[in-house]
Backbone as CSV, one residue per row, in Angstrom:
resi,resn,N_x,N_y,N_z,CA_x,CA_y,CA_z,C_x,C_y,C_z
1,MET,27.171,1.727,-3.323,27.157,0.955,-4.548,25.980,-0.019,-4.481
2,THR,25.307,-0.183,-5.606,24.148,-1.068,-5.655,24.294,-2.009,-6.842
3,PHE,24.055,-3.297,-6.589,24.164,-4.319,-7.628,23.087,-5.374,-7.413
4,PRO,22.594,-5.996,-8.500,21.896,-7.266,-8.270,22.892,-8.176,-7.527
5,GLU,22.420,-8.931,-6.550,23.328,-9.720,-5.713,24.343,-10.514,-6.539
6,THR,23.888,-11.157,-7.602,24.778,-12.006,-8.398,25.787,-11.206,-9.213
7,ASP,25.575,-9.902,-9.402,26.497,-9.073,-10.181,27.471,-8.292,-9.319
8,THR,27.442,-8.489,-8.011,28.378,-7.801,-7.126,29.791,-8.262,-7.467
9,PRO,30.727,-7.336,-7.699,32.101,-7.742,-8.021,32.663,-8.700,-6.969
10,THR,33.431,-9.652,-7.434,33.928,-10.735,-6.580,34.647,-10.225,-5.335
11,ALA,35.525,-9.256,-5.480,36.289,-8.760,-4.319,35.347,-8.171,-3.267
12,LEU,34.310,-7.453,-3.712,33.347,-6.878,-2.765,32.465,-7.973,-2.172
13,ARG,32.038,-8.923,-3.002,31.205,-10.028,-2.514,31.942,-10.846,-1.451
14,THR,33.238,-11.034,-1.644,34.039,-11.771,-0.652,34.051,-11.036,0.681
15,GLN,34.226,-9.716,0.648,34.209,-8.938,1.893,32.840,-9.002,2.573
16,VAL,31.774,-8.902,1.777,30.425,-8.984,2.350,30.231,-10.343,3.008
17,ALA,30.689,-11.408,2.369,30.573,-12.750,2.957,31.324,-12.823,4.282
18,GLU,32.493,-12.222,4.344,33.263,-12.217,5.598,32.526,-11.444,6.690
19,LEU,31.915,-10.302,6.337,31.160,-9.530,7.323,29.963,-10.319,7.832
20,ARG,29.260,-10.997,6.924,28.107,-11.806,7.332,28.542,-12.946,8.250
21,ASP,29.649,-13.608,7.883,30.132,-14.719,8.716,30.560,-14.234,10.088
22,GLU,31.098,-13.017,10.163,31.488,-12.427,11.448,30.240,-12.156,12.294
23,ALA,29.219,-11.593,11.672,27.994,-11.231,12.401,27.140,-12.451,12.730
24,TRP,27.045,-13.383,11.798,26.213,-14.574,11.955,27.046,-15.796,11.577
25,PRO,27.861,-16.308,12.499,28.720,-17.446,12.163,27.903,-18.599,11.572
26,PRO,28.416,-19.196,10.489,27.682,-20.301,9.869,27.558,-21.476,10.840
27,ASP,26.431,-22.192,10.717,26.270,-23.376,11.559,27.183,-24.477,11.038
28,SER,27.243,-25.556,11.764,28.185,-26.627,11.431,27.929,-27.253,10.061
29,GLY,26.731,-27.092,9.514,26.418,-27.676,8.212,26.697,-26.758,7.040
30,SER,27.172,-25.531,7.308,27.398,-24.564,6.230,28.862,-24.169,6.163
31,ALA,29.359,-24.009,4.957,30.726,-23.536,4.768,30.748,-22.017,4.860
32,PRO,31.786,-21.444,5.434,31.889,-19.983,5.494,31.815,-19.362,4.098
33,GLY,31.196,-18.189,4.016,31.146,-17.445,2.769,30.199,-17.982,1.715
34,THR,29.300,-18.892,2.093,28.430,-19.511,1.088,26.983,-19.018,1.147
35,PHE,26.677,-18.078,2.019,25.307,-17.586,2.140,24.877,-16.868,0.868
36,SER,23.668,-17.127,0.424,23.071,-16.346,-0.661,21.558,-16.384,-0.487
37,HIS,20.894,-15.420,-1.108,19.443,-15.316,-1.011,18.768,-16.117,-2.118
38,ASP,17.489,-16.362,-1.931,16.666,-17.015,-2.948,16.559,-16.076,-4.149
39,PRO,16.972,-16.505,-5.341,16.892,-15.633,-6.518,15.463,-15.187,-6.833
40,ALA,14.463,-15.952,-6.402,13.066,-15.569,-6.643,12.705,-14.271,-5.941
41,LEU,13.481,-13.865,-4.927,13.224,-12.628,-4.188,13.979,-11.439,-4.787
42,ARG,14.579,-11.636,-5.933,15.278,-10.580,-6.686,16.230,-9.762,-5.791
43,PRO,17.187,-10.423,-5.139,18.052,-9.706,-4.190,18.911,-8.633,-4.855
44,VAL,18.926,-7.479,-4.213,19.760,-6.353,-4.609,20.670,-6.050,-3.426
45,SER,21.972,-5.995,-3.689,22.943,-5.700,-2.633,23.303,-4.218,-2.665
46,MET,23.293,-3.606,-1.484,23.752,-2.220,-1.336,24.963,-2.236,-0.405
47,LEU,26.032,-1.580,-0.849,27.282,-1.574,-0.096,27.746,-0.149,0.118
48,LEU,28.248,0.117,1.304,28.921,1.380,1.592,30.411,1.055,1.578
49,VAL,31.115,1.618,0.601,32.517,1.263,0.359,33.374,2.510,0.510
50,GLU,34.477,2.350,1.199,35.475,3.413,1.314,36.787,2.862,0.754
51,GLY,37.259,3.459,-0.336,38.435,2.886,-1.006,38.069,1.517,-1.552
52,ASP,38.758,0.489,-1.083,38.466,-0.884,-1.484,37.777,-1.668,-0.374
53,THR,37.377,-0.985,0.713,36.851,-1.674,1.893,35.349,-1.494,2.032
54,VAL,34.644,-2.605,2.183,33.207,-2.556,2.446,33.028,-2.239,3.932
55,LEU,32.403,-1.097,4.220,32.160,-0.698,5.604,30.832,-1.237,6.119
56,ALA,29.831,-1.290,5.239,28.510,-1.785,5.626,27.840,-2.361,4.386
57,ALA,26.931,-3.296,4.624,26.231,-3.943,3.514,24.833,-4.342,3.956
58,LEU,23.947,-4.432,2.992,22.608,-4.959,3.227,22.064,-5.460,1.905
59,ASP,20.992,-6.206,1.986,20.309,-6.681,0.789,18.851,-6.276,0.872
60,ILE,18.282,-6.002,-0.292,16.859,-5.723,-0.415,16.241,-6.900,-1.152
61,LEU,15.224,-7.492,-0.546,14.504,-8.625,-1.136,13.088,-8.169,-1.439
62,ALA,12.495,-8.693,-2.521,11.178,-8.214,-2.932,10.285,-9.350,-3.410
63,LYS,8.986,-9.174,-3.186,7.976,-10.102,-3.687,6.604,-9.476,-3.496
64,GLU,5.615,-10.035,-4.138,4.237,-9.593,-3.901,3.689,-10.348,-2.701
65,ILE,2.880,-9.654,-1.914,2.209,-10.286,-0.781,0.721,-9.943,-0.847
66,MET,-0.068,-10.741,-0.156,-1.490,-10.452,0.027,-1.687,-10.106,1.498
67,HIS,-2.465,-9.042,1.744,-2.760,-8.649,3.116,-4.155,-8.042,3.131
68,THR,-4.995,-8.557,3.963,-6.403,-8.133,4.100,-7.090,-8.004,2.742
69,GLY,-6.848,-9.009,1.883,-7.504,-9.068,0.589,-6.923,-8.162,-0.481
70,GLU,-5.813,-7.525,-0.202,-5.185,-6.594,-1.144,-3.792,-7.106,-1.508
71,ARG,-3.408,-6.949,-2.772,-2.072,-7.343,-3.243,-1.137,-6.137,-3.141
72,TYR,0.058,-6.379,-2.578,1.060,-5.327,-2.406,2.391,-5.767,-3.007
73,ARG,3.082,-4.817,-3.614,4.466,-5.022,-4.027,5.311,-4.645,-2.806
74,ALA,5.947,-5.641,-2.223,6.657,-5.436,-0.958,8.139,-5.759,-1.119
75,ALA,8.939,-5.122,-0.300,10.362,-5.422,-0.220,10.795,-5.203,1.216
76,GLY,11.918,-5.775,1.565,12.423,-5.609,2.918,13.932,-5.670,2.971
77,LEU,14.471,-5.201,4.070,15.904,-5.257,4.302,16.278,-6.618,4.864
78,SER,17.442,-7.086,4.465,17.953,-8.357,4.964,19.464,-8.236,5.153
79,THR,19.993,-8.991,6.058,21.434,-9.105,6.322,22.127,-7.740,6.397
80,VAL,21.577,-6.843,7.204,22.197,-5.532,7.419,23.388,-5.741,8.358
81,VAL,24.558,-5.332,7.908,25.764,-5.575,8.702,26.760,-4.436,8.490
82,THR,27.476,-4.089,9.567,28.552,-3.095,9.514,29.827,-3.758,10.004
83,ARG,30.920,-3.469,9.335,32.231,-3.997,9.735,32.471,-3.653,11.207
84,GLY,32.908,-4.625,11.985,33.101,-4.441,13.423,33.964,-3.240,13.758
85,THR,35.037,-3.038,13.008,35.950,-1.925,13.294,35.399,-0.580,12.841
86,ALA,34.268,-0.587,12.115,33.689,0.656,11.607,32.378,1.012,12.307
87,ARG,31.996,0.258,13.315,30.722,0.516,13.998,30.797,1.796,14.825
88,GLY,29.605,2.389,15.030,29.500,3.588,15.852,29.877,4.864,15.123
89,LYS,30.044,4.793,13.809,30.448,5.973,13.032,29.358,6.426,12.065
90,GLY,28.169,5.823,12.156,27.060,6.240,11.312,26.974,5.556,9.966
91,HIS,27.867,4.621,9.680,27.862,3.954,8.378,26.589,3.129,8.157
92,GLY,26.192,2.374,9.152,24.981,1.562,9.029,23.750,2.427,8.821
93,ARG,23.617,3.490,9.597,22.465,4.389,9.456,22.460,5.025,8.069
94,ARG,23.609,5.429,7.600,23.706,6.026,6.264,23.239,5.037,5.198
95,LEU,23.660,3.798,5.305,23.281,2.786,4.313,21.798,2.437,4.407
96,VAL,21.270,2.281,5.619,19.855,1.945,5.800,18.963,3.098,5.319
97,THR,19.395,4.325,5.537,18.653,5.488,5.033,18.671,5.498,3.502
98,ALA,19.822,5.209,2.920,19.937,5.158,1.459,19.084,4.031,0.886
99,ALA,19.013,2.915,1.581,18.188,1.792,1.111,16.717,2.180,1.100
100,ARG,16.274,2.861,2.135,14.871,3.306,2.180,14.586,4.257,1.028
101,ALA,15.492,5.192,0.763,15.313,6.125,-0.353,15.304,5.379,-1.692
102,ALA,16.182,4.407,-1.854,16.210,3.619,-3.090,14.910,2.827,-3.260
103,MET,14.411,2.255,-2.179,13.173,1.487,-2.249,11.998,2.374,-2.655
104,ALA,12.033,3.642,-2.279,10.961,4.569,-2.639,10.892,4.783,-4.144
105,THR,11.961,4.451,-4.865,11.993,4.615,-6.323,11.789,3.289,-7.065
106,MET,11.522,2.206,-6.347,11.475,0.862,-6.946,10.076,0.371,-7.298
107,ASP,9.110,1.238,-7.416,7.750,0.811,-7.760,7.222,-0.201,-6.737
108,LEU,7.394,0.133,-5.464,6.915,-0.694,-4.360,5.739,-0.007,-3.679
109,ASP,4.903,-0.815,-3.036,3.836,-0.264,-2.203,4.299,-0.090,-0.764
110,ILE,5.101,-1.068,-0.302,5.458,-1.086,1.123,6.817,-1.743,1.320
111,GLY,7.523,-1.273,2.325,8.734,-1.926,2.802,8.433,-2.529,4.162
112,LEU,8.820,-3.769,4.368,8.557,-4.491,5.624,9.751,-5.346,5.985
113,PHE,10.109,-5.361,7.246,11.129,-6.295,7.735,11.054,-6.330,9.249
114,THR,11.701,-7.309,9.831,11.796,-7.372,11.290,13.228,-7.059,11.700
115,CYS,13.352,-6.626,12.948,14.671,-6.431,13.535,14.579,-6.791,15.013
116,ASP,15.724,-7.001,15.620,15.751,-7.223,17.062,15.225,-5.968,17.746
117,ARG,14.422,-6.152,18.776,13.780,-5.023,19.466,14.764,-3.897,19.827
118,PRO,15.969,-4.191,20.333,16.878,-3.085,20.683,17.317,-2.235,19.483
119,LEU,17.138,-2.744,18.247,17.534,-1.994,17.056,16.423,-1.083,16.522
120,GLN,15.245,-1.145,17.122,14.123,-0.320,16.659,14.504,1.166,16.563
121,PRO,15.095,1.784,17.595,15.444,3.214,17.488,16.429,3.506,16.350
122,PHE,17.346,2.578,16.097,18.289,2.745,14.990,17.535,2.847,13.665
123,TYR,16.621,1.919,13.412,15.883,1.939,12.150,14.932,3.139,12.081
124,GLU,14.335,3.511,13.191,13.489,4.714,13.193,14.313,5.948,12.844
125,SER,15.547,6.019,13.317,16.407,7.172,13.011,16.783,7.228,11.536
126,ALA,16.588,6.115,10.821,16.868,6.049,9.384,15.585,6.186,8.561
127,GLY,14.471,6.568,9.213,13.236,6.843,8.493,12.209,5.732,8.459
128,TRP,12.480,4.607,9.090,11.529,3.497,9.121,10.544,3.702,10.271
129,GLN,9.341,3.137,10.134,8.304,3.250,11.165,8.076,1.893,11.821
130,TRP,7.899,1.916,13.121,7.546,0.710,13.872,6.068,0.425,13.650
131,LEU,5.756,-0.844,13.412,4.365,-1.292,13.303,4.015,-2.032,14.592
132,PRO,3.448,-1.351,15.587,3.164,-2.013,16.858,2.254,-3.218,16.663
133,GLY,2.619,-4.304,17.309,1.798,-5.513,17.295,1.803,-6.285,15.995
134,ALA,2.536,-5.819,14.989,2.568,-6.534,13.704,3.543,-7.704,13.777
135,VAL,3.142,-8.808,13.175,3.953,-10.019,13.119,4.124,-10.397,11.652
136,LEU,5.376,-10.566,11.216,5.620,-11.088,9.874,5.654,-12.603,9.954
137,ILE,4.962,-13.242,9.036,4.968,-14.707,8.984,5.825,-15.108,7.796
138,GLY,6.978,-15.653,8.101,7.912,-16.090,7.079,7.714,-17.555,6.744
139,GLY,8.746,-18.137,6.147,8.677,-19.536,5.739,7.715,-19.707,4.577
140,THR,6.912,-20.737,4.672,5.917,-21.040,3.644,4.572,-21.282,4.327
141,PRO,3.476,-21.280,3.571,2.187,-21.589,4.203,2.188,-22.971,4.865
142,GLN,2.937,-23.919,4.297,2.997,-25.270,4.864,3.930,-25.352,6.075
143,ASP,4.892,-24.453,6.147,5.874,-24.444,7.233,6.137,-22.992,7.649
144,PRO,5.140,-22.360,8.328,5.273,-20.942,8.671,6.365,-20.686,9.706
145,PHE,6.930,-19.485,9.641,8.015,-19.055,10.525,7.685,-17.642,11.007
146,PRO,6.824,-17.538,12.048,6.379,-16.215,12.500,7.435,-15.478,13.324
147,SER,7.420,-14.164,13.221,8.396,-13.356,13.951,8.089,-13.260,15.446
148,ASP,6.945,-13.779,15.883,6.642,-13.797,17.319,6.837,-15.182,17.920
149,ARG,7.612,-16.003,17.281,7.861,-17.362,17.783,8.632,-17.299,19.108
150,PRO,8.508,-18.309,19.942,9.225,-18.312,21.224,10.729,-18.136,21.019
151,GLY,11.324,-17.322,21.860,12.758,-17.075,21.793,13.144,-15.905,20.908
152,PHE,12.210,-15.410,20.112,12.466,-14.236,19.278,12.029,-12.999,20.055
153,ASP,12.705,-11.899,19.836,12.271,-10.616,20.382,12.378,-9.614,19.250
154,LYS,11.470,-9.737,18.299,11.494,-8.954,17.068,10.389,-7.914,17.061
155,VAL,10.639,-6.830,16.330,9.615,-5.841,16.015,9.566,-5.729,14.499
156,THR,8.441,-5.275,13.990,8.265,-5.110,12.550,8.369,-3.635,12.204
157,MET,9.180,-3.363,11.191,9.410,-2.005,10.712,8.815,-1.880,9.319
158,ALA,8.409,-0.656,8.946,7.758,-0.467,7.647,8.033,0.923,7.089
159,ALA,7.789,1.032,5.794,7.715,2.311,5.087,6.630,2.134,4.037
160,PHE,5.857,3.162,3.838,4.734,3.104,2.892,5.068,4.014,1.715
161,PHE,5.236,3.413,0.533,5.767,4.135,-0.610,4.710,4.612,-1.605
162,SER,3.690,3.826,-1.853,2.720,4.146,-2.908,1.433,4.696,-2.303
163,PRO,0.573,5.278,-3.128,-0.742,5.680,-2.617,-1.497,4.497,-2.004
164,LEU,-1.430,3.324,-2.631,-2.088,2.145,-2.063,-1.536,1.841,-0.672
165,GLY,-0.218,1.795,-0.548,0.384,1.518,0.749,-0.010,2.545,1.795
166,ARG,0.065,3.817,1.432,-0.284,4.871,2.394,-1.763,4.834,2.765
167,ASP,-2.625,4.566,1.778,-4.071,4.502,2.053,-4.440,3.334,2.961
168,ARG,-3.691,2.225,2.874,-4.015,1.022,3.652,-3.110,0.848,4.874
169,ARG,-2.343,1.879,5.185,-1.391,1.833,6.302,-2.025,1.306,7.593
170,SER,-3.251,1.698,7.886,-3.879,1.322,9.159,-4.180,-0.169,9.260
171,SER,-4.101,-0.918,8.162,-4.373,-2.356,8.227,-3.155,-3.170,8.681
172,PHE,-1.994,-2.542,8.818,-0.777,-3.288,9.129,-0.444,-3.399,10.617
173,PRO,-0.567,-2.349,11.437,-0.282,-2.557,12.871,-1.246,-3.584,13.470
174,HIS,-0.767,-4.308,14.454,-1.576,-5.303,15.181,-2.190,-6.330,14.228
175,SER,-1.391,-6.776,13.266,-1.877,-7.782,12.315,-0.793,-8.825,12.085
176,ARG,-1.209,-9.922,11.502,-0.284,-10.973,11.097,-0.147,-10.859,9.581
177,ILE,1.055,-10.565,9.129,1.321,-10.272,7.721,1.992,-11.486,7.090
178,GLU,1.313,-12.086,6.138,1.799,-13.306,5.491,2.826,-12.955,4.424
179,LEU,4.079,-12.945,4.819,5.190,-12.627,3.926,5.563,-13.840,3.077
180,TYR,5.743,-14.988,3.695,6.082,-16.259,3.049,7.176,-16.128,1.986
181,PRO,8.402,-15.751,2.383,9.470,-15.637,1.411,10.090,-16.970,0.986
182,GLY,9.710,-18.074,1.632,10.210,-19.384,1.221,11.098,-20.042,2.250
183,GLU,11.780,-21.099,1.813,12.623,-21.907,2.706,14.033,-21.363,2.862
184,ILE,14.551,-20.629,1.874,15.916,-20.122,1.957,15.977,-18.894,2.853
185,ASP,15.181,-17.906,2.533,15.085,-16.675,3.325,13.815,-16.770,4.164
186,ARG,13.876,-17.551,5.202,12.668,-17.858,5.967,11.999,-16.606,6.526
187,LEU,12.772,-15.620,6.868,12.223,-14.353,7.364,13.219,-13.279,6.982
188,TRP,12.900,-12.523,5.932,13.899,-11.550,5.502,13.960,-10.515,6.523
């Protein structure tokens, strides 16, 4: 099921919030179930639902970026999560593969996101490509949040959707990519 984040039915949105809180417990300053994305990134929620139960969920965030003097329509995966009791059954891979296919139809040039290094093979098995040496710079130009910051062990994953993206593919590995999604979604 796919919805603009704000149009996700309440019962499903509540389950997604519970899954997110399970995977990433809120810090002491946040109330459980209150996470949401910056509306400027046009969040789209994708859910894998069986009966009335959300088995896996993710969000797709999008914005234009500049890279090596070229403007790209970019999107990335965010908050990919699978229900703890449903892990190891292929639900996450199925949803991430479906998200990549959906993004290919969204008039995008490129898909970009980071993941923890041990998850690289999982995303590759869903059709994403590793960008060796690539660093996504999140946050804002005034307060950057790079994916190679101390304590992070992230890799950058990509998919090239348009002729522009495919033609300029070689400019992305071993580069610093200025994503700058803002203060809310510091690094999608």
